[in-house]
C-alpha positions as CSV (number, residue, x, y, z in Angstrom):
1,M,6.2,-13.4,15.3
2,P,3.8,-10.5,15.9
3,T,1.2,-9.8,13.2
4,E,2.0,-6.9,10.8
5,R,-0.1,-3.9,11.5
6,V,-1.1,-1.8,8.5
7,A,-2.5,1.8,8.3
8,L,-3.9,3.9,5.5
9,L,-3.7,7.7,5.7
10,A,-6.4,9.3,3.5
11,V,-5.6,12.9,2.7
12,P,-7.5,15.4,0.4
13,S,-4.3,17.3,-0.5
14,E,-0.7,16.7,-1.7
15,I,1.0,14.9,1.2
16,L,4.5,16.2,0.3
17,N,3.2,19.7,1.3
18,D,1.4,18.7,4.5
19,P,3.8,18.6,7.5
20,R,1.1,17.2,9.8
21,V,0.5,14.1,7.7
22,R,4.2,13.7,7.1
23,R,4.6,13.5,10.9
24,E,1.7,11.0,11.1
25,I,3.7,8.8,8.6
26,D,6.8,9.1,10.7
27,W,5.1,8.4,14.0
28,L,3.3,5.3,12.8
29,T,6.3,3.8,11.0
30,D,8.4,4.5,14.1
31,A,5.8,2.5,16.1
32,G,6.3,-0.5,13.7
33,W,3.3,0.1,11.4
34,V,3.3,-0.4,7.7
35,V,1.8,2.7,6.1
36,D,0.0,3.3,2.8
37,T,-1.3,6.7,1.7
38,L,-4.2,8.0,-0.4
39,G,-3.8,11.6,-1.6
40,F,-2.9,13.9,-4.4
41,G,0.6,14.1,-5.9
42,P,3.5,11.8,-6.1
43,H,4.7,9.1,-3.6
44,P,5.3,11.1,-0.5
45,S,8.0,9.3,1.5
46,P,10.3,6.2,1.3
47,Q,8.5,5.1,4.6
48,V,5.2,4.7,2.7
49,R,4.7,1.2,1.2
50,T,2.0,2.0,-1.3
51,H,0.8,5.4,-2.4
52,Y,-2.6,5.6,-4.1
53,E,-2.8,8.9,-6.0
54,L,-6.2,10.6,-6.1
55,L,-7.1,11.2,-9.7
56,P,-7.4,14.9,-10.9
57,P,-10.9,16.4,-11.6
58,T,-12.3,15.9,-15.0
59,V,-12.7,18.8,-17.4
60,W,-16.5,18.5,-16.9
61,E,-16.1,19.2,-13.2
62,S,-13.7,22.1,-13.7
63,S,-16.3,24.2,-15.6
64,P,-18.1,26.8,-13.3
65,W,-21.4,26.4,-15.2
66,R,-21.3,22.6,-15.0
67,Q,-20.4,23.0,-11.3
68,L,-23.6,25.0,-10.9
69,V,-25.6,22.1,-12.6
70,L,-23.8,19.6,-10.4
71,H,-24.7,21.5,-7.2
72,G,-28.2,22.3,-8.3
73,L,-29.4,18.9,-9.5
74,M,-27.6,16.3,-7.5
75,T,-28.1,15.2,-3.9
76,N,-25.0,15.7,-1.6
77,S,-24.3,12.0,-1.5
78,A,-24.4,11.9,-5.3
79,K,-22.2,14.9,-5.5
80,F,-19.6,13.3,-3.3
81,R,-19.5,10.2,-5.5
82,R,-19.2,12.4,-8.6
83,I,-16.8,15.0,-7.3
84,I,-14.6,13.0,-4.9
85,Q,-15.2,9.3,-4.7
86,Q,-14.7,8.6,-8.4
87,R,-11.1,10.0,-8.0
88,I,-10.2,7.2,-5.5
89,P,-8.3,4.5,-7.4
90,T,-10.1,1.1,-7.6
91,D,-7.1,-0.7,-6.1
92,A,-7.3,1.5,-3.0
93,A,-11.0,0.7,-2.5
94,D,-10.3,-3.0,-3.1
95,A,-7.6,-2.9,-0.4
96,V,-9.9,-1.4,2.1
97,R,-12.8,-3.7,1.2
98,A,-10.5,-6.7,1.7
99,G,-9.8,-5.7,5.3
100,T,-6.1,-4.9,4.6
101,Y,-6.0,-2.1,7.1
102,D,-6.1,-2.2,10.9
103,L,-6.3,1.6,11.0
104,I,-7.6,4.2,8.5
105,V,-6.9,7.8,9.3
106,F,-9.1,10.3,7.5
107,N,-7.5,13.7,7.4
108,D,-10.0,16.6,7.3
109,R,-13.5,16.4,5.9
110,E,-13.4,16.0,2.1
111,L,-12.8,12.2,2.2
112,A,-14.7,11.5,5.4
113,P,-18.0,10.6,3.6
114,W,-16.2,7.8,1.9
115,S,-16.5,5.9,5.2
116,R,-20.3,5.7,4.6
117,D,-19.9,3.6,1.5
118,R,-21.3,0.2,2.6
119,D,-19.8,-1.6,-0.4
120,V,-16.3,-0.7,0.7
121,F,-16.6,-0.3,4.5
122,G,-19.7,-2.3,5.3
123,G,-18.0,-5.6,5.9
124,L,-15.2,-4.2,8.1
125,T,-15.4,-5.3,11.7
126,A,-11.8,-4.9,13.0
127,T,-10.7,-1.7,11.3
128,H,-10.3,1.4,13.5
129,L,-11.5,4.5,11.7
130,H,-9.9,7.7,13.0
131,L,-10.7,11.3,11.9
132,D,-8.1,14.0,12.2
133,M,-9.6,17.5,11.9
134,H,-6.9,20.0,11.0
135,E,-8.9,23.2,11.3
136,Y,-12.2,24.9,12.2
137,F,-15.1,23.8,10.0
138,T,-18.2,25.9,10.2
139,Q,-21.7,25.6,8.7
140,R,-22.1,29.4,8.1
141,M,-22.9,30.7,4.7
142,R,-20.2,32.8,3.1
143,E,-22.0,34.1,0.0
144,R,-25.7,34.9,-0.1
145,T,-26.0,34.2,-3.8
146,P,-27.7,31.3,-5.6
147,F,-24.4,29.6,-6.2
148,G,-23.3,30.5,-2.6
149,L,-26.5,28.8,-1.3
150,L,-25.8,25.7,-3.3
151,A,-22.1,25.5,-2.2
152,W,-23.1,26.2,1.4
153,S,-25.5,23.2,1.4
154,W,-22.6,21.0,0.1
155,Q,-20.1,22.4,2.7
156,R,-22.6,22.0,5.5
157,W,-23.2,18.4,4.5
158,L,-19.5,17.7,4.5
159,T,-19.1,19.3,7.9
160,R,-21.9,17.2,9.3
161,R,-20.1,14.1,8.3
162,L,-17.4,14.9,10.9
163,G,-19.9,13.7,13.5
164,D,-20.7,10.4,11.8
165,P,-20.7,7.5,14.3
166,Q,-18.5,5.2,12.3
167,F,-15.4,7.1,13.4
168,T,-14.0,5.3,16.4
169,T,-11.8,8.3,17.5
170,R,-11.1,11.9,16.5
171,S,-8.3,14.4,17.0
172,T,-7.7,18.1,16.3
173,V,-4.9,20.7,16.6
174,S,-5.7,22.7,19.8
175,Q,-7.7,22.7,23.0
176,R,-9.9,25.5,21.6
177,L,-10.9,23.5,18.6
178,A,-11.5,20.4,20.8
179,D,-13.9,22.6,22.9
180,Y,-15.7,23.7,19.7
181,Y,-16.1,20.2,18.4
182,E,-17.3,18.9,21.8
183,H,-19.6,21.7,23.0
184,D,-20.8,23.3,19.7
185,R,-20.9,20.2,17.5
186,G,-21.8,17.6,20.1
187,M,-19.0,15.2,19.3
188,P,-17.1,13.1,21.7
189,R,-14.1,15.3,22.7
190,P,-11.3,14.9,20.2
191,A,-7.8,14.2,21.4
192,V,-5.4,17.2,20.9
193,V,-2.4,16.6,18.7
194,R,-0.7,19.9,18.0
195,N,1.3,20.7,14.9
196,I,4.7,20.6,16.6
197,P,8.0,19.6,14.9
198,E,10.6,17.3,16.4
199,Y,13.2,18.7,18.8
200,V,16.3,20.4,17.2
201,E,19.5,20.8,19.2
202,Q,20.8,24.3,18.7
203,E,21.4,27.7,20.4
204,P,19.8,31.1,19.9
205,R,22.0,33.5,18.0
206,A,22.9,36.9,19.5
207,V,20.8,39.9,18.4
208,D,22.5,42.6,16.4
209,P,21.0,45.9,17.8
210,Q,21.5,47.6,14.4
211,R,20.0,44.7,12.4
212,I,17.0,42.9,13.9
213,R,15.8,40.3,11.4
214,L,12.1,39.5,11.0
215,I,10.9,36.4,9.1
216,Y,7.6,35.2,7.8
217,H,7.8,31.6,6.7
218,G,5.0,29.6,5.2
219,L,2.1,29.8,2.7
220,A,1.9,32.9,0.5
221,H,-1.7,34.0,1.2
222,W,-3.2,37.4,2.0
223,E,-5.3,35.9,4.8
224,R,-1.9,35.3,6.6
225,G,-1.3,39.0,7.1
226,L,1.2,39.5,4.4
227,R,-0.1,42.8,3.2
228,D,-0.1,44.3,6.7
229,L,3.4,42.9,7.2
230,I,4.7,44.5,4.0
231,D,3.1,47.9,4.9
232,T,4.7,47.6,8.4
233,M,8.1,47.8,6.9
234,G,7.4,51.3,5.7
235,L,6.7,52.3,9.3
236,V,9.5,50.7,11.4
237,D,12.9,51.8,12.4
238,D,15.8,51.2,10.0
239,R,17.2,48.5,12.2
240,F,14.5,46.1,11.1
241,E,14.6,44.0,7.9
242,L,12.1,41.3,6.8
243,T,12.5,38.0,5.0
244,L,9.6,36.3,3.3
245,M,10.3,32.6,3.0
246,L,7.2,31.6,0.9
247,T,5.6,28.4,-0.3
248,G,2.5,27.9,-2.4
249,D,1.2,29.3,-5.7
250,D,3.9,30.9,-7.9
251,A,1.5,33.6,-9.2
252,M,0.8,34.6,-5.6
253,I,4.4,34.7,-4.7
254,D,5.1,36.9,-7.8
255,E,2.3,39.2,-6.6
256,V,3.8,39.5,-3.1
257,R,7.2,40.2,-4.7
258,R,5.7,43.0,-6.8
259,I,4.0,44.6,-3.8
260,A,7.1,44.3,-1.7
261,A,9.4,45.8,-4.4
262,P,9.1,49.5,-3.3
263,H,10.7,48.6,0.0
264,G,13.9,47.6,-1.7
265,D,16.3,45.4,0.2
266,R,14.5,45.8,3.5
267,I,12.2,43.0,2.3
268,V,13.9,39.9,0.9
269,L,12.1,36.9,-0.6
270,R,13.6,33.5,-0.4
271,P,12.3,30.1,-1.4
272,G,10.9,27.7,1.1
273,V,12.9,24.8,2.5
274,P,11.9,21.2,3.3
275,V,9.9,20.9,6.5
276,K,12.6,19.2,8.5
277,E,15.1,22.0,7.7
278,I,12.9,24.9,8.7
279,A,14.0,25.2,12.4
280,R,17.7,25.3,11.5
281,T,17.1,27.7,8.6
282,I,15.2,30.3,10.6
283,N,17.7,30.2,13.5
284,E,19.6,33.1,11.9
285,Y,16.6,35.4,12.4
286,D,15.3,37.1,15.5
287,L,11.5,37.3,15.4
288,A,8.9,35.2,13.5
289,M,5.9,37.3,12.3
290,M,2.4,35.8,12.5
291,V,-0.1,38.6,12.9
292,Y,-3.3,37.4,11.3
293,R,-6.4,39.5,11.2
294,P,-9.4,37.4,12.4
295,V,-11.1,37.5,8.9
296,S,-12.7,34.1,9.5
297,P,-13.2,31.6,12.4
298,N,-10.6,29.4,10.9
299,V,-8.0,32.1,11.1
300,R,-9.2,33.2,14.5
301,Y,-8.6,29.8,16.0
302,M,-5.5,29.0,14.0
303,L,-2.5,27.3,15.7
304,P,0.1,27.2,12.9
305,N,3.1,25.0,12.6
306,K,5.3,28.0,12.3
307,L,4.8,29.0,16.0
308,F,6.4,25.8,17.1
309,E,9.0,25.9,14.3
310,A,10.0,29.3,15.7
311,V,10.5,27.7,19.1
312,Q,12.7,25.0,17.7
313,G,14.4,27.7,15.6
314,R,15.1,29.6,19.0
315,I,13.5,32.8,17.8
316,G,10.8,34.9,19.4
317,V,7.3,35.3,17.9
318,V,5.0,38.3,17.2
319,T,1.3,37.4,17.1
320,G,-2.0,39.1,16.9
321,R,-4.6,38.7,19.6
322,N,-5.2,35.1,18.7
323,E,-6.3,33.3,21.9
324,V,-5.1,29.9,20.7
325,M,-1.5,31.1,19.9
326,I,-1.3,33.3,23.0
327,A,-2.2,30.2,25.2
328,E,0.9,28.5,23.8
329,H,3.5,31.3,24.0
330,E,2.4,33.3,27.0
331,P,3.3,30.7,29.7
332,Y,6.8,30.5,28.3
333,G,7.3,34.2,27.5
334,F,8.7,33.8,24.0
335,G,6.0,36.0,22.3
336,V,4.6,39.5,22.2
337,V,1.1,40.5,21.0
338,V,0.0,43.2,18.6
339,E,-3.2,44.9,19.7
340,P,-5.5,45.4,17.9
341,W,-4.4,44.8,14.3
342,G,-2.8,46.4,11.3
343,A,0.5,47.8,10.1
344,Q,0.5,50.8,12.3
345,K,0.1,48.9,15.6
346,T,2.6,46.2,14.5
347,A,5.1,48.9,13.7
348,E,4.5,50.6,17.1
349,L,5.1,47.3,18.9
350,L,8.3,46.6,17.0
351,N,9.7,50.1,17.4
352,A,9.3,49.8,21.1
353,L,11.3,46.6,21.3
354,T,14.9,46.8,22.5
355,A,17.6,44.4,21.4
356,E,17.7,43.1,25.0
357,K,14.0,42.3,24.9
358,V,14.3,40.5,21.6
359,Q,17.2,38.5,23.1
360,Q,15.0,37.6,26.1
361,L,12.3,36.3,23.7
362,K,14.8,34.1,22.0
363,E,16.2,32.8,25.2
364,A,12.6,32.0,26.3
365,A,12.1,30.1,23.1
366,H,15.3,28.2,23.8
367,A,14.0,27.3,27.3
368,A,10.7,26.1,25.8
369,A,12.2,24.0,23.1
370,P,12.8,20.8,25.2
371,V,9.1,20.9,26.1
372,L,7.4,22.0,22.9
373,H,8.5,19.3,20.5
374,S,6.7,16.5,18.7
375,E,7.3,13.5,21.1
376,N,4.3,14.3,23.3
377,E,2.1,14.8,20.3
378,K,3.3,11.5,18.9
379,Q,2.3,9.7,22.0
380,N,-1.1,11.5,22.1
381,L,-1.9,10.3,18.6
382,L,-0.6,6.7,19.0
383,Q,-2.5,6.3,22.3
384,T,-5.7,7.7,20.7
385,V,-5.7,5.3,17.8
386,G,-4.4,2.4,19.9
387,A,-1.2,2.2,17.8
388,R,1.4,1.9,20.4
């Protein structure tokens, strides 16, 4: 009988709300692995054997003034132990120390320094440590203030840990980010595992020339172009309507609802749906809107789940001049690009679209769907970590 293979996925977020990690769980269990998880929030999936819940921050750590003391007086290694490592349950550390896991996948950077703890990891000789970098991590300072300087030192230290040699392999979400980590950060080139959902068998719906339905689905955050998108609806033809299918902070969603209210029923808010239902839910729409101003390198190089969810939903996409997204939709012809940015330019592009052109975009998404689904990404990850 083959030996049971066991993996731990370490995630500095709530796994229920992280489609990428949910897919990692599915892929590993499909390949015969037993999977445990370490992260915030409740047990994320029936496929997970044991979930170790990261403890919440203490009241002491939540105080801005005490945070200032923390960043000002402690070394970065001590800060990690105080801010993050002490939240890791003892039984999770004991399981790692005992050599329970053949594979540990660190998602993003916040938990990566834990791998430097010799008491926990020092005796491991057969455990494969993999680092999955979901986004662009920079060392640039954001705020030139005393606290900004202290926070920058901490963030820079976390980012440097991505290059630590104990990680056997690495992966990231796009070729552009793989280029960055290889050429700018001097790491071995990460494997590329895109945020692509599984294949969904369905057909594109016909476009109603008098009612072209736009949708934004995903996180409610102003960095995602929501303000421009709301303003766009005051500039487009009457044939367009917009649905905002939002997830995230309730207060933020309420703010979006308030700002969208003057547009009446031309902008409709609806709650988000489970990740595996997104493609079927958005099939009733025509164009997915993802026009993000390049307000940060992370946004500039973003390759969001929603682009590929639109493909499986059989709808076209409208993007800004984001080179990473364009590289995905341009070869297949299911997207159009707003240049440069803003509500006015977005409205001009939409007003110029005919119903026939929108239908062509949807048919192109339909043609791309058998190619742009998660099976290839699954094999990329499993091959990279030696999990097949």
